[in-house]
N, C-alpha and C positions, 0 to 999 in steps of 0.2 A: 611645726618645723618654721623657723622665721628665714630660710630661703627658698625662694620660689623660683623655677626653673621655668620659663614662657614655654619650651619647647614640649614639657610634658604635656601643655592644653592642646598643643597641636597636636600631639601622638594620641591624645584621647578623642579630639574629635575624627581623627582618620579611623580609631579604632570603633568608635559609633557608625560613622557612615559605611563602613567595609558590612555592617550587617544589615543593611537598609536595602530595599528593592530600588530599581531603575529608576520607578517612578516616585519614588520617596526621594531619592537624591537628587532629582529634578526638582521638588520643590523646596527641597534645603537651598539649594543652590540660587533657585531664583530670590528666596527670601533673602538671601545674604546679598545679591546684586541689588534687591530695592534700599538696602541701607549702605551702598556702595559709594563714594564720593568719586565722582567723575575729574579727573584731573591728569594732566601730562599724559603717561603713557597707557592710561586706563583703558583707552578705548581696545586697544587691544587684547587686554586681558576680557573685558566683555565678551569682544567678538568671537573670542576662543571659548569661552564658557556657553554664550548662547548656542554656538554651533555644535558642542557636545551636547548640549539638550535635544537640539534636534534631531542628533542623529538616532533618539530612543525613538520606536515607531509606536510604541503604546501610549504614546501622551495623549492627556487630552484635549481638545480644542482649546479650553480655558488655557491651559498652562502652553500652547503653543503660540496663542496670541502674546501672551504675558512676556513670553521670551522675546518675540519681535518687537513689542514696544520697547522694552529694557534696551535692545540694541539698536531701535531706532532712536532714543532719548542721546544715547552714547556718540551717535553720530551726529546729531544736532548739536548736540555740545561742541564737537571736533569741526563743524561747518560744512558737512556733507550734506548738504539738503535733499538732493535728488536721491541718494542711496536711503536717507530715511524716509523719504515720502514712499519707497518701492516698501521697505520694511511695515510701514504702517497700512498699504492697501494689502500686503499679504496677513496681517494680524485681523484686517475685517474679514476676509475672505475666509479665515479659520473660525470668527468668533465676531459675527456681525453686529451684536450688541455691545461690543466692548467699547464703554464711553471713552477712555482715554486716549483710544486710539483715534477715534472720531475728533476728540478735540484736537488733539494734535494735528490731523490731518488737514482742519478745516483753520487752523490759525490764520487771519490774515495779513500778508507779508506787507513790508513798506512798500509806499506808490511806486518805487523804482524798480523793486523785486516784481512788483505785480506786472510792469510792464515788460520786464524782461524773460517772464516766465511761459514756459513753452505750453502750447495747448495740449490737453491731454489725445491722444490719438493710438490708434493699435498700431500704426507704423510710423516709424520716425528715421529720418533718412541720416546716415553720418557727416561727420563735417567734410571727409572724403570725397562725399557724393556729391554734396552741395558745391564744393570747391570746383568739379570737374561741370557743373551746370553753371557757374557764373563764370568761366572760361570764354563761354560761346556770348557774352554780353559785352556791349560796347562801354568805354569807359563813362558815357553820361548815364546809361543804365547802372552802373555801379554804384554811382554817385546818389543815384536815388535810394539804392539799395540800403545805405548807410543810416537812412532815416526810419528801418523797418525791424521792429522788435522782434528779431529772430538771428539763428545762427548765420545766416545770409549776410547780416549786417557785419559780421566780424569777417568773415570770407572777403565780401565785398573789400573791406578794408585793407586786408592784406593784400589783396591784388592789386588795388589802385595805388597804395604806397611802395610795391615791390619795384615801379619805375619812378625815378625820379628825374626832372628836368630842375636844373639851378640856373637860373640865368643873374648874372653877376654885370648889373649896369655901370652906366660911367659913374653914376653918382657914388658908387661904393667903392672907387679907385681914388683912396685921397692923395692930392697933391704934396709933393713936398713945401710948396710954397703957396700959401692962399691965394696970391695975386696972379698963379700960374693955372688956376682953373678955368675950363675953355666950356663955356655955356652959349654956344649961337642960338638965342631966342627967335632971331631972326629966321633961322632957316629950321629950327624945330619949334613945332606946334606945342600947346598946353596940355593937349592929352597924349604926345608922345612922352613928356613928363611925368604926368599923371601913370602912365603904363609902368615906365621904369622905377618910378617909386615905389609902385603897387609889388612890382617883381622883384626888388631889393628887400622888400619888408617880407616877402612872403619867403626868399631864398634866405634869410637870417633866420625867422622862425623854425624852417623846417632844420636848418643846420645846428640849433639850439636843441630843438627835439631830440636830433639823432645823437646829441653829446650826452645829453642827461637820461634818456630814455632807451636802455638797453634792448626791450621788446620792441619797441619801433623799430632800432637801428637794424637789427637782425633780420628784419622784414625784406629789407631792400636788397634787391639781386640787380638791378640795372641802374646806372647812374650816369647822366648825361649834363657835363658842365659847360657852361657858355659863358665866356669871357670876352669883353670888348677889346678893341686896340686899345694898346697903352700909350697915350699921349705923352709928349715930351714933359717930363717933370714929374710927373706918376710911378706911383710904387706899387707893386704887387704884392707887400708883405700882408698887407690886411686881408687878402683872400687866401694866399698861402696859410695865413696863421689861422683862421677857421677852418680850413681843409686838413689841417695838421692834429687838427683835434678831434675832427668828424670822421676822418679815412679810417683809422684804426677801429672804429667803432664797429664798421659796416663787414661783419664776419661773412654774411654770406653773399656779399659782393661778387658777381661772376662777370657782370660787362659794364664797360666805361666809355664813355666819348668825351672827350677835349677839345673845345673849339676854341682857341685863343692864341695869341702871339708866342713866340719861343719863349721870350723872359718870363712868362708866365706859366708855360707848359713844362719847363724844366724842374722847377721844384716841385710843381705838382705829381710829376712823374715819379720823381725821387722818393715821395711819400707815399704815391701807390707801390711802389716796388716793395718797400718795405712793410706796408701795413696789409698788402694783398698779394703776395705774390704767386697764388695760385689760381688767377686773373685766366677766365677763358676767351672774353674777346674784348679786343681795344681797338679804339677808333680816335685818330687823331687828323685835327683839321688845323692847318698852320696859315695864318691870318696874315703874314708877312714873307717875302719871296725868298728869304734866305733861314736856311732851317739848321740849327746848332743845337741837335738834339745831345742829352748826355745819354751815354751807352743803355740801351733797353736789356734787361736781364730777364724777362719773365719766361717761363720754361714750359708752362702747359697751354700756351694760346691756341685757341682753333680756328679763332675768327680774327683779322686784323685789316685794318683800313687806314688808309693815309692820304690826305689831301694838303697840295701846296704848290706854291709856285717856284719856279727853278732851283736852286739850292743843289747839293752833291746828294747823290742818291747812294753814296756807298756805304753810309750807315746804315739805312734802311735795307739795304742788299743783305748786308752781314748779317743783322737781325732776322731778314727772312731764312737766309741760309741755317741759322741755327733753330729755328722753328719748323724747319722743312718735313719733318717726320710727324709733327701734329698739327699742321696747318689744313684746314678744309675750305677756306674760303678766304678769298683775297680781293682788297679793293685799292687800287692804286691810281689816284688822279693828280697826275703832273706832265703837263703838256710838254715838257721838254725831257722827260725821262722815256728810257729805252724798256721794253718789257724784261724783267729781271728773270727769265728762263731757265738761267744754271742755279738759281736759289730755291727753286721751287720743283715741288715734285707732282706734276699735272695729275700723274695718275690719281692720287690723293684728294684731289679738288672735287667739291663738287658746286662750287661757285667761283667764277673769275667776272672781274668788274675791272677793266684797264682803260683807262685815257689818257696818252702819252702822243707819243713820237713813233712814227713807222719810217723807218729811213729806207733808201732805195733796195737796200739788198736784205730787207726784214723780210724772215722766214714765221713773225708770231703766229699768222691766222694757220700755217701749216702744222707748226708743233700743237699747237691746242686742239685741232679737229682731230689729228691721228692720235693723241695719248689722252685727250681728256673723255674718256669714257664715261664719267661717273659724273660731270657736270650737268645739271638741271637750269642753270643761270649761265649767260654769256653775255657781258656787255662789253663793246670795244669801241672806242674813239679815239678821235685826237688828228694830229696832221699827217696827212698821208703823202708819202713821198714816193713808194712803192706801187706794183700792180697786184693785188691781192687776188683778182679772179683766178688766176691759175689755180692759186691755192685753194680755192673753194671747187673748183672744177676736179681738181684732183683727187679729192676723197668721193667723186661720184662712185654709186656701187658699193661702197665700204660701209656705208650705214654711221657714220660719224654722229657723235653725240646723240645717243638713242633716248635719252631720258631729258632732253632740252625741253623745256617748259617757259622760258623767259629769255628774250633774244633782243638785242638793242645793237645798233650800228649808228655811229654818229660821224660824221665828215666835218671837221673843223673848217673854218676860212684859213686862206694860207695853204691848203692841201694843193700840190702840184700835179699828182699824177694822171697820167691820162691812159684811162683803162676802161675803154667804151663797153666792156663787157663785164663790169665789176657787178650792178647791180642786177644785170640779167642772171648772172651768176649766183648772188645772193636770192633771188627769187627762185631758182632752180634746186637750190640748198634748202628752203624753207618749204617748198611746196609741200601739202598734206601732213605735215607735223601738228602735232596736239599742242600746239602754244597755248598759254594762256595770257602772255603778255609780248608785244610787239613795237619796237620804237626803231624807225627809220628815220633819221634827221639830216638836212643836208643845208648848206649856207644859200640864203636866197640869192644865187649868184646864178645867171642862167648859165655863162659860160662854166662854170665849174660843173653844174649840173650835166651839162652835155659831154663833158671829159670823161665822166664816170659811169655813163649809160642810164641816167634817172631821167625816165619818162614816164608817161601813162601805162604803157605797157606792164610795170613795175605792181600797178594796183592789180592786175589781172591775177595775181595769186592769192590777193587777198580771202575771195571766196573758200578757197581749198583748207583754210585755217578755221575748220567748225567748231573748235573748240576757245577761240579768241574771246577774251572778256574786257581787255584794254589795249588800246589802239593809239599811239601818237607818230604822227608820218607827217613828212612835208607835201603839201598839194603841189603836184606838177604843172605847170601852167598848160599845157595841151591836152588835158584830160577835162571831158565833157562834163558840164556842173550839173547836168540833168542824168549822168549816169555814175557821177562818182559814189553818192551815198547806198546805190544799190549794191556796189562790189564790196561795201564793208559787211561783214558776218553779222547776220542776225542775233548772237550770242553777245555781241560788245556792248557794255554797259559805261567805258569811260571812253571819250575818244576826244584826242587834241588835233587840231588841224594847224600846221605851219604855214605861213605863207600865203594863206588863202586870202588875205585881202589883196593879194597882184593879181588874181583873177577878176574881182569884182566889177571893176568897171564902174559905170556910171549908175547902172541900176541895180543896188543892193539887195533890194526888197523881191524881183525878180530870183535871184539867184538863191535867196534864203526860200523861197516859195518851191523852187528844183530841188533844194537840199532835202525840205521837208517832205516831199512826196517818197522818198528812198529811204527816211531816217531809220535806223532799228526801233522797233516799239520798245526794246528793253535799256534804252539809252538812259543814265541817270546823271552824266556829267558832260559837260562839251566844253572846250576851251579854244581860244584863238589866241595868238599873239598879237594881232590887231584886226581893228573891223571898224569900217567908218559908220556905221550905226550904232544908237546906243542899245542899251542891255533890253529894255522892254520891247523895241522891233526885232530883236533876235529872237527872243523867246515867241512871242506871237507870230510871227512870221513862219521860224525856221523851226525850234525845237521846244516846242508847249510841253513835251512829255518830261524832261530834266529837271533834276532836283538843284542842280548849282549850275550856274554859269562862269566862266572866266573869260575875262577880256584883258590881257596883257598883264597889269599888276592888279587890277580889281576883280573882286568875285561877287556874286549876288545868289542867294539864297530864294528859291522858288516858294512863294507861300501860297497854301492851298487851303479851301473849303474841304468838309468832309466829303462832298460829293467829288471832289476832283477839281474843281474849277478855280483858275488863278484868281488870286485877288491883288497879288504885288509882289514884288520883290525887295528883299531885305539885304542890303549892302554891309560887305563885310568890314568890321573896323581893323584897324593897324593889330592891334592886340590878339583878337581872333587868328589872323593871318600869320602872326609870328609867333605865337604862344600855345594855341589851340588846334591847328589847321588839321592836324591828324585825327582829332576826339571829333570834330564837327562833319570831316568827311566818312566817318563812320558811323556817325550818327544820321547822316542824310543816305546812307545805302552808297555812297560813293567811294568805298576802300578801294576799289580796282583803280583810281587813279593813279593810286601810291605805287612808287617803283619797289618790289618788293626788296629791300635792302639787306645785306647780309647780317648788318648787327642792328638793324633797327634805324639806322641813323642815315645812312646813305640812299636817300628818296631822290625822286625827280619831279621835274613839274612845279605843282605850289608848294611842295615843303621844303625844295633846294631853293626855291626863290624868297621863301619866307625868311631866310636868315640874312637876307639882305634888306629886307624892310626898314 
């Protein structure tokens, strides 16, 4: 015959194989696989063939080992090294003397692969478990894990870069005219310029990585943007141009904070609305007095924060009304604005932070106490023209705010209310609560303090707060220094005293010695707005147990030997205060000094002041 049909050969093979036993069929199939070329979709063919062979229960150990080795070769060719190693180990269990399996398993990997190879152990945790473990570590610990050849390295990288802080310094804002550049070398030190240049380079590198590396961009969930005030003649086109390319790449972005002038904020918000319409948390800090923001169109916000000065609140109020059903936390900081009660559903909120204006007829306190049953954080502050004591007293016996854990009340200078029952009413409201954080701040003015009933008796409520961990409070001038620290709960780890310098007198060392006798042994952070002695004296005579001391704008870490003895104080540089304050507070165990902000941006004390350094 001159013509030959290849299908006749296939049919003949099938006829012959049909007459063989299962063991013989396996031997024939394995023989064919040994001559099979591994390319393209061949892995699927090999996997199916080997799996069918392994279904035959009467196979010899040598045949089982041979089948597993053939599948391991296929998987190695496809790059699945861990799966191939599992097959090779199974082959050696079936036939311990299989030379080819031993050779393939003991092949020496490349040096970089050898470093990343996980140790052989009986129990291996999943990536999800390691991620949950790493969530309990500080950022400094996570940075150390980046150099560990383990799954934790990848997990630490994802957690670290899930939150990004980008600082756009003045050097990144090109002026329209080179002669209009303003650099005051007399006012700024060389260190300040070096810090700003380093941050500018870091910001540019991160934005470039976001634009060019999708796997890196998808990790980012929280983004904080800090832009300087725009001087006359400067343009924001450079920053907005970079962000216009970077923000659309952040598909996992859920939280964003913007601190800038309105000139820069408006175009960034427009980009953000187009690129990330499903944002969950938005925080805006306007650095100028007048706000002219474009209409905001986010529809899924659960957390919103706005800080500014003066301006028209109508636009923000309308936006809050649109988000009424989804908002759970709200932060508004504008001394001239009223509380937007009609735009909010207080029953749905778990967090309210309002720093504004309380007119004579204000019922803000009563409305919040009566409707905010789900609140765990309440921060009220501003210029008081009303008398809120009756509103606090009116809730007696009604168990208002049963889940409250963080409370702050801040009276601003300029308050003219005369309500001598105000702070006694607040003390009764707070008594015996399971608070974790308490801030009570007043102006350093004896007349104002007397008009609103602030005196030493207020401190009498402190011992009833048995769970308190963070306390920021104004020191009354009629409080005995020998008694003050004994009133502070023993559980407090972070303490800030406002106005303590007014009662120091001539013998500041004696005051510190009296403080020391009653200071809680668990205290790790102490802060004064002013103090006449230097940091060394404050630590030696008053607070030798703390890890961090702050006086005004200056901070010092306490250095100790392994036996606990103090060897010196390390002053914080400007760059640490401005760029790494939260990281260092966590590292020193002083995280309780941070006010638990609703979006991670609105903090108090050290971190709030750091933005001004």
